[in-house]
C-alpha positions in Angstrom: -190.8 83.5 31.0 -187.9 84.9 29.1 -186.7 81.4 28.5 -190.0 80.4 27.0 -189.9 83.4 24.7 -186.4 82.5 23.6 -187.2 78.9 23.1 -190.3 79.7 21.0 -188.3 82.1 18.8 -185.5 79.6 18.5 -187.9 76.8 17.4 -189.6 79.1 15.0 -186.3 80.1 13.4 -185.3 76.4 13.2 -188.6 75.5 11.5 -188.0 78.3 8.9 -184.5 77.0 8.2 -185.8 73.5 7.9 -188.3 74.6 5.3 -185.5 76.2 3.3 -183.6 73.0 3.5 -186.5 71.0 2.1 -187.0 73.5 -0.7 -183.3 73.4 -1.5 -183.5 69.6 -2.0 -186.8 69.9 -3.8 -188.8 67.9 -1.3 -192.0 68.3 0.6 -191.7 68.6 4.4 -193.7 65.3 4.5 -190.9 63.4 2.7 -189.9 60.1 4.2 -186.4 59.2 5.2 -186.0 57.0 2.1 -187.2 59.9 -0.2 -184.7 62.2 1.5 -181.9 59.7 1.0 -182.8 59.1 -2.6 -183.0 62.8 -3.4 -179.7 63.5 -1.7 -178.0 60.8 -3.7 -179.4 62.2 -7.0 -178.2 65.7 -6.1 -174.9 64.6 -4.8 -174.1 62.7 -8.0 -175.1 65.8 -10.0 -173.3 68.4 -8.0 -170.3 66.6 -6.6 -167.1 68.5 -7.6 -165.4 65.4 -8.8 -168.4 64.6 -11.2 -168.7 68.2 -12.4 -165.4 69.0 -14.1 -166.5 72.2 -16.0 -168.0 74.2 -13.1 -166.1 72.7 -10.2 -166.2 75.7 -7.9 -169.9 76.3 -8.4 -170.6 72.6 -8.0 -168.6 72.5 -4.8 -170.6 75.4 -3.3 -173.9 73.8 -4.3 -172.8 70.4 -3.0 -171.9 71.9 0.4 -175.4 73.5 0.7 -177.1 70.2 -0.3 -175.0 68.3 2.2 -175.8 70.8 5.0 -179.5 70.6 4.2 -179.4 66.8 4.2 -177.6 66.7 7.6 -180.0 69.2 9.2 -183.1 67.3 8.0 -181.6 64.0 9.1 -180.8 65.5 12.5 -184.4 66.7 12.9 -185.8 63.3 11.8 -183.7 61.6 14.5 -184.9 64.0 17.2 -188.5 63.4 16.2 -188.1 59.6 16.1 -186.9 59.5 19.7 
């Protein structure tokens, strides 16, 4: 019983984090894999530190968050596809 409560809490936290990742990327949770890839590419080009010479440190932080969000969503999509 304790395991079920833990598992339920963990999944709930994971879903909340996933929603944050979608918001960070500016996508709906119903976004397709192709939409996710396209949006990541747009944001990566915009915030990559090598492309953003003026605000390099801020861009690097933003890029790191964008990349993390992309990876987490992709990971979840792969789990759901299996």
